[in-house]
Residue, then its C-alpha position, 0 to 999 in steps of 0.5 A: m859199316d862202322s865209321m867210328q875210329k879207334v885210336v890203338r896205341l903201340s910200343s915200338k916193340e909191339l909195332e914191329y912185332l906186327k909188322r914182321a908177323r907172317f899170320l896177319p892177312a896182307s890188308l891189316a899189314q898194310i894198315l900198320k904203315t900208317a901208324m903214327a910214331g911218337g917217341d916209343t909210343n905208336s898210334l894206330s887209328v882204325s875202325h871198330d871192324v878192322a879193330e875186330e879183324f885185328r883181334s881175330a887174327l891175334m886170337h888165332r895166333v895165341a891159340v896156335a903159338g902162345f902156349g908152351p908144352d906146359y900150357e904156360p903162356t909164352s913170351e910171344g903168348w904174353m904179347l899177344e894177349e896185351l894186344i888182343d886187349r889193346f885192339f879191344 
């Protein structure tokens, strides 16, 4: 098990998006409640394994809802891509 912690910084908008996301497993939704607020930036401390779980869920979501009919990223798709990078 990976014991190293990774700090992921999220804007308030990103954190709210993730908290409302119905595509995240309950275990990941629960972890979002531990985010530490600091102005408009929130910090989430997760293990590398948990970060990978977030990335996997986000990548699945971007494949399902991240692109419009013309294959251009949607606004949700852009946010998902940013979040995928943030959890890397």
